[in-house]
C-alpha positions in Angstrom: -15.7 3.9 3.5 -13.5 6.9 4.2 -12.2 7.1 7.8 -10.3 10.0 9.1 -7.0 9.2 11.0 -7.2 9.8 14.7 -5.2 12.7 16.1 -2.5 10.4 17.4 -2.4 8.4 14.2 -2.1 11.6 12.2 0.8 12.8 14.4 2.7 9.5 13.8 2.1 9.9 10.1 3.1 13.5 9.8 5.9 14.0 12.4 8.3 11.2 11.4 11.4 12.0 9.4 13.8 9.9 7.4 16.1 9.5 10.4 13.4 8.3 12.8 10.7 6.4 10.7 7.8 5.5 13.0 7.3 1.8 12.4 7.0 -1.2 14.7 9.1 -4.1 13.6 9.4 -7.8 14.5 11.8 -10.6 13.6 10.6 -14.2 13.8 12.9 -17.2 13.4 11.2 -20.4 12.3 12.2 -24.1 11.8 12.2 -24.8 8.1 9.9 -27.8 7.5 10.9 -30.6 5.2 9.0 -29.2 2.2 10.2 -25.7 3.1 8.1 -22.6 3.9 7.3 -21.4 0.4 6.7 -17.8 -0.5 3.3 -18.8 -1.9 2.3 -20.4 1.4 3.2 -17.2 3.3 1.3 -15.1 0.8 -1.8 -17.4 1.2 -1.6 -17.3 5.0 -1.4 -13.5 5.2 -4.1 -13.0 2.5 -6.4 -15.2 4.6 -6.0 -13.0 7.6 -6.3 -9.6 6.0 -10.0 -9.4 6.7 -9.0 -9.2 10.4 -6.7 -6.2 9.8 -8.5 -4.1 7.2 -6.0 -1.2 7.6 -3.4 -3.4 5.9 -5.3 -2.9 2.6 -5.8 0.8 3.0 -3.5 3.7 2.3 -3.4 7.3 3.6 -4.7 10.1 1.5 -3.9 13.7 2.6 -6.4 16.5 2.4 -5.6 19.5 0.3 -3.9 22.3 2.2 -4.0 20.2 5.4 -7.5 21.5 6.1 -8.2 18.3 8.1 -6.5 15.2 9.2 -5.6 12.6 6.4 -8.1 9.8 5.7 -7.8 6.0 5.3 -9.0 4.9 1.9 -9.0 1.4 0.2 -6.1 0.9 -2.1 -7.8 -0.1 -5.3 -4.5 -1.3 -6.7 -3.5 -3.3 -3.7 -0.8 -5.8 -4.6 0.1 -8.2 -1.8 3.3 -9.3 -3.6 4.6 -5.7 -3.3 4.3 -5.9 0.5 5.5 -9.5 1.0 9.0 -9.9 -0.4 11.6 -12.6 -0.6 15.2 -12.2 0.4 18.1 -14.7 0.9 21.3 -14.6 2.8 24.6 -15.6 1.2 25.2 -19.2 2.2 25.8 -20.2 4.9 23.6 -17.5 6.3 24.6 -16.5 9.8 22.6 -14.7 12.5 25.0 -11.8 12.2 24.2 -11.5 8.5 20.4 -11.7 9.3 20.8 -8.9 11.9 22.7 -6.7 9.3 19.8 -7.3 6.9 17.2 -6.3 9.5 19.2 -3.1 10.2 19.3 -2.2 6.5 15.6 -2.9 6.0 14.7 -1.1 9.2 16.5 2.0 8.0 14.2 2.5 5.0 11.1 4.5 5.3 7.8 2.9 4.2 6.3 3.9 0.9 3.5 6.4 1.8 1.7 6.0 -1.5 0.8 2.4 -0.5 -0.5 0.6 2.6 2.1 1.2 5.3 3.6 -2.2 5.9 6.2 -4.7 4.6 7.1 -8.3 5.2 10.2 -10.2 4.2 10.7 -13.9 4.0 14.4 -14.4 4.5 15.8 -17.7 3.4 19.3 -19.3 3.6 19.7 -19.2 7.4 21.9 -21.9 8.9 20.6 -24.8 11.0 17.6 -25.3 8.7 15.9 -22.1 9.6 14.0 -19.2 7.9 13.1 -15.8 9.2 10.2 -13.4 8.7 10.9 -9.7 9.2 7.9 -7.3 9.3 7.5 -3.6 9.8 4.2 -1.7 10.1 3.8 2.0 10.4 2.8 3.1 13.9 -0.2 4.8 12.6 -1.6 1.4 11.5 -1.6 -0.2 14.9 -3.5 1.2 17.9 -4.0 -2.1 19.7 -7.7 -1.7 20.0 -9.5 -1.6 16.6 -6.3 -2.4 14.7 -3.8 -5.1 15.4 -0.2 -5.7 14.2 0.0 -8.3 11.4 2.2 -10.6 13.5 -0.7 -10.9 16.0 -3.0 -12.5 13.5 -0.8 -14.8 11.4 0.5 -16.9 14.4 -1.5 -20.0 15.3 -1.5 -22.2 18.4 -1.7 -25.4 16.3 0.3 -26.5 13.3 -2.9 -26.9 11.3 -4.2 -23.4 10.7 -7.8 -22.8 11.5 -10.2 -22.5 8.6 -11.2 -19.1 7.4 -14.1 -18.3 5.2 -13.6 -17.0 1.7 -12.5 -13.3 1.8 -14.2 -11.4 -1.0 -12.8 -7.9 -0.8 -14.2 -5.2 -3.0 -12.3 -1.9 -2.5 -14.5 1.1 -2.1 -14.4 3.9 -4.7 -11.7 6.4 -4.0 -13.0 9.8 -3.1 -12.2 12.9 -5.2 -10.4 15.9 -4.0 -13.6 17.9 -3.9 -15.3 15.3 -1.8 -12.4 15.4 0.7 -12.5 19.2 0.9 -16.2 19.2 1.5 -15.7 16.6 4.3 -12.9 18.6 5.8 -15.0 21.8 5.9 -18.0 19.9 7.3 -15.8 18.5 10.1 -14.4 21.9 10.8 -17.9 23.5 11.0 -19.2 20.7 13.2 -16.3 20.6 15.7 -17.9 22.8 18.3 -21.0 20.6 18.3 -18.7 17.5 18.6 -16.9 19.1 21.5 -20.2 19.8 23.3 -21.3 16.2 22.9 -17.9 15.0 24.3 -18.4 17.3 27.3 -21.9 16.0 27.8 -20.7 12.4 27.6 -17.9 13.1 30.1 -20.4 14.6 32.6 -22.7 11.6 32.2 -19.8 9.2 32.8 -18.8 11.1 36.0 -22.4 10.9 37.3 -22.8 7.2 36.5 -19.4 5.8 37.2 -17.3 7.3 40.0 -14.8 4.5 39.5 -13.9 5.8 36.0 -13.5 9.3 37.5 -11.0 7.9 40.1 -9.1 6.0 37.3 -9.0 9.1 35.1 -7.6 11.1 38.0 -4.9 8.6 38.6 -3.9 8.8 34.9 -3.8 12.6 35.0 -1.7 12.4 38.2 0.7 9.9 36.4 1.2 12.3 33.5 1.7 15.3 35.8 4.3 13.4 37.8 6.0 12.4 34.5 6.5 16.0 33.4 7.3 17.2 37.0 10.5 15.0 36.8 11.9 17.3 34.2 14.4 16.4 31.5 16.3 13.1 31.5 20.0 13.0 32.8 22.7 13.8 30.3 23.8 10.6 28.5 25.7 9.3 25.4 22.4 7.6 24.6 21.0 10.9 23.5 22.5 12.5 20.4 21.6 13.1 16.8 20.1 10.0 15.2 21.4 9.1 11.7 19.5 7.2 9.0 21.5 4.0 9.6 20.9 1.3 12.1 22.5 -1.6 13.9 20.5 -4.5 15.2 21.5 -7.3 17.6 19.7 -9.7 19.9 20.2 -11.4 23.3 18.4 -14.3 24.9 17.8 -15.6 28.5 16.0 -18.4 30.2 12.7 -17.3 31.7 13.4 -19.8 34.5 16.4 -17.7 35.7 14.3 -14.6 35.9 11.5 -16.4 37.7 14.0 -17.7 40.2 15.3 -14.2 40.9 11.7 -13.0 41.2 10.9 -15.6 43.9 14.3 -15.1 45.7 13.9 -11.3 46.0 10.1 -11.1 46.1 9.7 -8.8 43.1 8.3 -9.0 39.6 9.9 -10.5 36.5 9.8 -7.1 34.9 11.8 -5.7 37.8 14.5 -8.3 37.1 14.5 -7.5 33.4 15.0 -3.8 34.2 17.7 -4.6 36.7 19.6 -6.8 34.2 19.4 -4.0 31.6 20.6 -1.4 34.2 23.6 -3.6 35.0 24.4 -4.0 31.3 24.1 -0.2 30.7 26.4 0.5 33.7 29.2 -1.7 32.3 28.6 -0.3 28.8 29.1 3.2 30.1 32.2 2.1 32.1 33.7 0.4 28.9 33.4 3.8 27.2 35.1 5.7 29.9 32.0 7.7 30.7 31.8 9.3 34.2 29.7 7.0 36.4 29.1 8.2 40.0 27.2 6.4 42.7 24.2 8.6 42.0 24.3 8.2 38.2 21.0 7.1 36.5 19.6 6.4 33.1 15.9 7.2 32.8 13.9 4.6 30.8 10.3 4.8 29.5 9.2 1.3 30.3 5.4 1.1 29.6 3.4 -1.3 31.7 0.5 -3.5 30.7 -2.6 -3.0 32.8 -6.2 -4.2 33.0 -8.9 -2.2 31.4 -12.1 -1.9 33.4 -14.7 -4.6 32.6 -16.9 -2.0 31.0 -14.3 -0.4 28.8 -12.5 -3.6 27.8 -12.2 -3.6 24.1 -12.9 -6.8 22.1 -10.8 -7.2 19.0 -9.9 -9.8 16.4 -11.5 -13.2 17.1 -13.3 -12.2 20.3 -10.0 -11.4 22.1 -9.4 -8.6 24.6 -6.3 -6.5 24.7 -5.1 -4.8 27.9 -4.1 -1.2 28.1 -0.5 0.0 28.4 0.3 2.8 30.8 3.4 5.0 30.7 6.1 4.4 33.4 9.3 6.4 33.8 12.0 4.7 35.9 15.5 5.9 36.8 17.7 2.9 36.3 20.5 3.1 39.0 23.5 2.6 36.8 25.7 4.2 39.4 25.0 1.5 42.0 27.7 -1.2 41.9 25.8 -3.8 43.8 23.4 -5.8 41.6 21.0 -6.8 44.4 20.7 -3.2 45.5 20.0 -2.2 41.9 17.2 -4.7 41.8 15.8 -3.6 45.2 15.7 0.0 44.1 13.9 -0.8 40.8 11.4 -3.1 42.6 10.6 -0.3 45.0 10.0 2.2 42.2 7.7 -0.2 40.3 5.8 -1.1 43.4 5.1 2.5 44.2 3.8 3.2 40.7 0.0 3.8 40.8 -0.7 1.2 38.1 1.3 -1.6 39.9 -1.8 -3.0 41.6 -3.5 -3.5 38.2 -0.5 -5.0 36.3 -1.7 -7.9 34.0 -0.1 -11.2 34.9 1.6 -12.8 31.9 -0.7 -15.8 31.8 -3.7 -13.5 31.8 -2.5 -11.5 28.8 -1.7 -14.7 26.9 -5.2 -16.0 27.7 -6.9 -12.8 26.6 -4.8 -11.8 23.7 -3.5 -14.9 22.0 -0.1 -14.2 20.5 -0.1 -10.5 21.5 3.6 -9.4 21.6 3.7 -7.5 18.3 0.6 -5.5 19.2 1.6 -4.9 22.8 5.0 -3.6 21.7 3.3 -1.3 19.3 1.0 -0.1 22.1 4.1 0.5 24.3 5.7 2.6 21.6 2.5 4.6 21.1 2.4 5.4 24.9 6.1 6.5 24.9 5.6 8.9 22.0 2.9 10.7 23.9 5.8 12.3 25.8 8.7 14.4 24.8 11.8 12.3 24.1 13.7 14.8 26.3 12.0 13.3 29.4 13.7 9.9 29.1 16.9 8.5 27.7 15.7 5.3 26.1 12.6 3.2 25.4 12.3 -0.4 26.9 9.2 -2.4 26.0 8.7 -5.7 27.8 5.7 -7.8 27.0 4.7 -11.4 27.7 4.0 -13.9 25.0 2.6 -17.4 24.8 4.5 -20.1 26.7 3.3 -22.8 24.4 4.5 -23.6 20.9 3.2 -21.2 18.1 3.2 -21.7 14.3 3.2 -19.5 11.3 1.9 -21.0 8.1 2.3 -24.4 9.7 5.9 -23.7 10.5 7.3 -23.9 14.1 8.1 -20.5 15.6 11.4 -20.8 17.4 12.3 -17.2 18.4 10.6 -13.8 18.3 12.2 -10.4 18.6 10.8 -6.9 18.7 12.6 -4.3 16.5 11.5 -1.0 18.3 12.0 2.3 16.5 14.5 4.9 17.6 12.9 8.1 18.9 14.1 11.7 18.4 17.7 12.0 19.7 17.6 8.5 21.2 20.2 6.1 19.8 19.0 2.9 21.6 15.7 1.1 22.0 15.2 -2.4 23.6 12.2 -4.7 23.1 11.9 -7.7 25.3 9.5 -10.6 24.6 8.9 -13.8 26.6 8.0 -16.9 24.6 8.1 -20.6 25.3 10.3 -20.4 28.4 12.7 -17.8 27.0 13.2 -14.1 27.0 14.2 -12.5 23.7 15.8 -9.1 23.6 15.6 -7.1 20.4 18.2 -4.3 20.5 17.9 -1.5 17.9 20.6 1.2 17.8 22.0 4.0 15.7 24.9 2.8 13.6 27.1 5.9 14.1 26.4 6.7 17.8 26.5 3.0 19.0 29.0 1.2 16.8 29.7 -0.9 19.9 26.1 -2.2 20.4 27.3 -5.8 19.7 28.8 -5.8 23.2 25.3 -5.5 24.9 24.3 -9.2 24.6 27.4 -10.3 26.5 26.9 -7.5 29.1 23.2 -8.5 29.6 24.4 -12.1 30.3 27.1 -10.9 32.7 24.5 -8.7 34.5 22.1 -11.6 34.9 24.9 -13.9 36.1 25.8 -11.4 38.8 22.3 -11.5 40.2 22.2 -15.3 40.0 25.4 -15.7 41.8 24.2 -13.3 44.6 21.0 -15.3 44.9 22.8 -18.6 45.7 
């Protein structure tokens, strides 16, 4: 069946360029079992789950002359071995070598003639580990009807649940004439569709005043976002090259929870304060002018509840929360770590969605291993706004606090690899999992050659808060 890309999916597909490919990436580190994690076992695991993510066997077909949005069609020549690949690090494979590989793979645009995703099994890591790096085009993942592949291949038990036999028969590919006729038909029927949309909206207002109030809040949020104007001038905003650097940092979730309790705030506030402190010291290390009022504006999307009526059920009967935009000015000019945290906590508390933030345990209960999909949703929210409105993207999502497995192999660490947006040379994705926080730090290779200092600066920023809390 031919399905037309939504307006937002089409914009992700058409507006990317070679310097800023629109993918959502993830890096998983796993404990290599005695008999190894074979390539064939990973192939079988993914193949079993493809029925849950049908977009991963479809490709995009454009309509002649751009008369209408492109369409999703089944890839009749789908070859899973093209999408799942093997790679090996030179022995002994270090984490730094792995991060260099991720940076190189992340720099490459996806092949638009095939389904828009890739997965790499990386062997040769020290300490008896293997890695899985995936990247999926942002057009593939909307968080509602389409999940990121990492969402469905992770299991809560070492023994994978049984799946019925998946007999997939690709639909016949439509001809050019058929697509043109469909485009003309859509164009002619558009006024009628708009009328139905208006009628539906009026009906919703009459029958559900709560939805009207919520819609008003979201419109007000967007209006406030644009009213704040362009972001402050920053070395984080310059031309993005085609090359990347990737690094990671970790922290104990217990430390962040301790600070949350000590200062009566949220874990997300502590994460943002730690990042603010690290960015402050990074700017100072570069000799950048930092005044007491200096700020760096971050887009830090927040996960919120959907209403009970609009809550969307996906996958195996699981519900995914919504993600709302949130702009916050990180006070990098403030020298006192506790004051920085206080200012950030006040800003998040006054945000209109703060009362409906989803507690980490709730998201885990509803969404299973949701981080890859929630990161994708955060990126999708951020790209609804001009990149000139903020300096960098920070996605922070909660994950399972119990052990997870992929193809029967223990998942040790999980990192987001967020894309760089137009003229933004840094993006940070934070994931909580099994008592730890994992920071995935993606940067432009030319503009941020010193990105490797950020993990140590994040640690110093956290230590500063912990010392003050004693």
